[in-house]
N, C-alpha and C positions, 0 to 999 in steps of 0.2 A: 498928719494925715496922711502922707505917703506910706509910712510904715503900716497904719492900719489897711491901707487900700493893698498893699503889698500881703499881708496876713489874710484877709478876704479872699484875695485872689488864690492864694496857696489853698486855702479852706475851700473853695469852690471847686478848683481843679482835681483835688484829691477825692472829693465826694463824687465828682464825674468819673473819675478814673476807675473808681471802686465799685461804682454802680454799673457802669458799662461792662465792666468785665465780669460781673455776677451775671449780667442780662446775657453777655456773650456765651457764657460757659454753661447757661441754663443752671446756675447754682444760686444757692440760698444761704442766708447768714442769720443767726438768731438774734433777735432785737431784745429789748429790756424783758419783755413777758416771755422770752424763750419760744417766741413764734417765728417759723421761718420767713424771709422777707429778702427780696432783691434791692430793698431801699433801705439798708439801715442809716440811721443818723451818725454822722461823723463824730458827733459828740459823744455817743456811744461806744464808737470804736475807739476814739481817743482815751475813753474811760478805761476800756480794757487794756490799754498799754501802759496804765498806771504804774503796774509793779514791774515791768521790765526795766533792767538795769545792765549797765555795762559794766563788767568786773575786771581788774586789772591785777594780775599776781605776779609779784617779782620774786624770783629764786634763783640764787647764784649768779647775779647779774642778768639773767634772762626776764624779758617781762612777756607775759602771756595774756592777750586780751579775748574776753568772752561775753555773749549776751545772756543773761539768766532769765528765767520765768517766761518763755517763751511757749506758749503751750500749742495744741494743736489748732484750736480755733484761730490764733493769730498767725500761726504759719499759714493757714488759707487765705487770710488777708493781706500778708505779707506777698502771698504768691501772686495776688492782683495788683500790687503796688510797682511791679517792675524788677527789673534785674538788678538796678542799685539797691534797692529797699532788700532784696535778698542778700546781695553782698553784705550789707550793714547788719542785719538782723540774723542772719543764718550763718555766720562765719564758720562755725563749728558742725555745721551739717552738709551732708551731701546734697548738691542743687540737682 
């Protein structure tokens, strides 16, 4: 029960943070019907992250990590999730 409560809390806080950031910046995000909205469902946003992967490449004793399949739409959402999310998902990008 405690884990479920924690998951729901993280879900709710993430939804609140993204929606608040969209309203504060007067920005919109396309929903499932490709209509602009300031209140996207978090289920839809999580669905868009389905193809995102962390890739690790080892060559000559060195390991390189990168995140693949992050498109412009996801970069926009990551930008609203805070500095830590940007550090994780946009490692190879200039912040």
